Legacy VTK file of the C-alpha trace (Angstrom):
# vtk DataFile Version 3.0
C-alpha trace
ASCII
DATASET POLYDATA
POINTS 208 float
0.000 0.000 0.000
1.076 3.584 -0.636
2.328 5.409 2.454
3.506 8.926 3.240
7.309 8.759 2.801
8.089 12.112 4.433
9.632 12.205 7.897
9.131 15.025 10.375
12.379 16.771 9.444
11.460 16.730 5.745
8.045 18.186 6.549
9.725 20.906 8.623
11.999 21.866 5.713
9.060 22.141 3.321
7.182 24.335 5.784
10.284 26.479 6.318
10.585 26.932 2.547
7.002 28.227 2.411
7.684 30.616 5.284
10.803 31.978 3.592
9.044 32.289 0.239
6.204 34.274 1.745
8.660 36.761 3.241
9.885 37.676 -0.238
6.478 38.202 -1.824
2.829 38.810 -0.967
1.716 35.497 -2.470
0.142 32.824 -0.276
1.421 29.258 -0.676
0.129 25.904 0.534
1.787 22.503 -0.028
-0.380 19.383 0.041
0.634 15.730 -0.071
-2.159 13.189 -0.584
-1.488 9.487 -0.147
-4.327 8.851 -2.612
-7.116 10.846 -4.221
-9.698 8.028 -4.114
-10.130 4.440 -2.945
-11.276 3.202 -6.406
-13.572 0.620 -4.840
-15.601 0.430 -8.047
-12.625 -1.224 -9.761
-12.349 -3.966 -7.144
-16.105 -4.514 -7.041
-16.385 -4.805 -10.830
-13.505 -7.273 -11.072
-14.824 -9.311 -8.148
-18.231 -9.600 -9.810
-16.625 -10.729 -13.080
-14.561 -13.290 -11.169
-17.748 -14.575 -9.560
-19.332 -15.362 -12.923
-16.074 -16.843 -14.225
-15.773 -19.129 -11.193
-19.320 -20.375 -11.670
-18.732 -21.175 -15.350
-15.448 -22.959 -14.588
-17.096 -25.141 -11.986
-19.865 -26.103 -14.418
-17.308 -26.754 -17.189
-14.784 -28.837 -15.256
-16.955 -30.321 -12.505
-20.188 -31.232 -14.285
-21.307 -33.320 -11.303
-21.218 -30.271 -8.985
-24.544 -29.082 -7.655
-25.869 -25.574 -7.170
-24.421 -25.391 -3.653
-20.881 -26.038 -4.899
-21.243 -23.479 -7.681
-22.511 -20.835 -5.266
-19.690 -21.596 -2.838
-17.070 -21.219 -5.579
-18.621 -17.931 -6.658
-18.792 -16.631 -3.095
-15.177 -17.542 -2.323
-13.955 -16.047 -5.603
-15.837 -12.810 -4.950
-14.447 -12.362 -1.434
-10.902 -13.354 -2.386
-10.611 -10.985 -5.334
-12.340 -8.138 -3.518
-9.895 -8.515 -0.607
-6.984 -8.621 -3.046
-8.142 -5.367 -4.682
-8.680 -3.632 -1.345
-5.583 -4.782 0.543
-2.905 -4.580 -2.152
-1.887 -1.969 -4.764
-3.520 -4.104 -7.476
-6.752 -2.106 -7.394
-4.841 1.110 -8.053
-2.838 -0.467 -10.870
-5.883 -1.857 -12.632
-7.863 1.386 -12.420
-7.665 3.263 -15.746
-5.179 6.127 -15.703
-7.784 8.626 -16.852
-10.046 7.836 -13.887
-7.143 8.331 -11.475
-6.146 11.617 -13.134
-9.701 12.957 -12.851
-9.858 11.996 -9.159
-6.521 13.685 -8.429
-7.453 16.889 -10.272
-10.787 17.000 -8.454
-9.067 16.643 -5.081
-6.512 19.340 -5.956
-9.203 21.854 -6.863
-11.262 21.027 -3.792
-8.161 21.517 -1.622
-7.439 24.869 -3.293
-10.842 26.087 -2.137
-10.793 24.416 1.292
-7.369 25.836 2.179
-8.571 29.382 1.439
-6.333 29.950 -1.574
-9.232 31.252 -3.663
-10.036 33.915 -1.073
-6.851 35.988 -0.919
-7.419 39.742 -1.495
-4.995 39.902 -4.430
-5.993 36.514 -5.896
-2.417 35.343 -5.504
-2.757 31.941 -3.835
-0.710 28.938 -4.993
-1.181 25.230 -4.250
1.668 22.724 -4.650
-0.112 19.366 -4.957
1.180 15.783 -5.021
-0.993 12.647 -4.953
1.193 9.582 -4.499
-1.074 6.705 -5.580
-1.979 8.510 -8.792
1.542 9.856 -9.479
-0.154 13.218 -9.983
1.815 16.455 -9.534
0.268 19.857 -10.047
0.667 23.529 -9.182
-2.542 25.560 -9.131
-2.518 29.349 -9.000
-5.332 31.834 -8.609
-6.192 34.138 -11.502
-4.068 37.045 -10.281
-0.868 35.019 -10.651
-2.069 33.358 -13.834
-2.391 36.772 -15.451
1.043 37.945 -14.300
3.444 35.023 -14.745
4.640 33.998 -18.224
3.551 30.529 -19.320
7.123 29.387 -20.070
8.356 30.368 -16.589
5.420 28.651 -14.943
5.818 25.486 -16.997
9.529 25.252 -16.217
8.756 25.129 -12.478
6.030 22.516 -12.988
8.264 20.336 -15.169
11.100 20.341 -12.646
8.688 19.658 -9.766
7.137 16.742 -11.669
10.467 15.166 -12.591
11.809 15.281 -9.030
8.679 13.841 -7.420
8.503 11.024 -9.966
12.115 10.166 -9.116
11.051 9.854 -5.497
12.632 13.178 -4.467
9.437 14.496 -2.902
10.956 16.826 -0.317
13.408 18.309 -2.829
10.618 18.663 -5.385
8.455 20.674 -3.016
11.303 22.822 -1.672
12.847 23.660 -5.034
9.478 24.388 -6.667
8.540 26.687 -3.778
11.877 28.494 -3.949
11.784 28.826 -7.749
8.258 30.190 -7.761
9.095 32.549 -4.889
11.724 34.241 -7.062
9.185 34.711 -9.864
6.399 35.955 -7.603
8.688 38.410 -5.825
8.851 40.340 -9.098
5.085 40.574 -9.427
4.058 40.666 -5.754
7.051 42.083 -3.850
6.846 41.998 -0.070
5.758 45.302 1.421
6.864 44.698 5.004
3.431 44.998 6.553
1.822 41.903 5.135
0.187 39.452 7.518
0.575 35.743 6.836
-3.041 34.876 6.052
-2.769 31.086 5.675
-0.919 28.393 7.576
2.501 27.319 6.281
2.020 23.716 7.423
2.289 20.859 4.958
-1.213 19.435 4.516
-1.118 15.618 4.473
-4.211 13.658 3.444
-4.513 9.929 3.976
LINES 1 209
208 0 1 2 3 4 5 6 7 8 9 10 11 12 13 14 15 16 17 18 19 20 21 22 23 24 25 26 27 28 29 30 31 32 33 34 35 36 37 38 39 40 41 42 43 44 45 46 47 48 49 50 51 52 53 54 55 56 57 58 59 60 61 62 63 64 65 66 67 68 69 70 71 72 73 74 75 76 77 78 79 80 81 82 83 84 85 86 87 88 89 90 91 92 93 94 95 96 97 98 99 100 101 102 103 104 105 106 107 108 109 110 111 112 113 114 115 116 117 118 119 120 121 122 123 124 125 126 127 128 129 130 131 132 133 134 135 136 137 138 139 140 141 142 143 144 145 146 147 148 149 150 151 152 153 154 155 156 157 158 159 160 161 162 163 164 165 166 167 168 169 170 171 172 173 174 175 176 177 178 179 180 181 182 183 184 185 186 187 188 189 190 191 192 193 194 195 196 197 198 199 200 201 202 203 204 205 206 207
């Protein structure tokens, strides 16, 4: 099963990077690490149901003397065994179509952007650094103020580097370097004015 790989010291360094970044600009940043975006129980249930029918047909084909009770028992055992396998191992995640996982991760990222208050900043300059481990989904979401200010090429360069590092397993470095790189860019468009209050928490949000 997928687990959160970050230790307390790594979490502290990510949170320190956000704190330092927010001293150089007026932007608000939140980092979020999700173990998974969804449980994908529909995948396990669908496969378990198919296995149930397959088990029944195999019993009838290879054990023609079997009665209804034996067929039902084989179907029941097959259903429970495959459902448990889907739920308790990474197999359910692996067999879920990539598009379904991507949609679930994007939905969670956008819900988190709203729930963490990033859509409510006065200057519309909130940024979410989002990683969902089970889905291998990495994303940076910015509010419309930043989207209108930052050049697409600059923004994409940060996202590409962030994505490459996380996919190599360098999750802490990916977060820290993306935060630091974006801080340099945002300092040009939203320079710190000295009197700005830190509106949102700098903690790393961990889900799952």
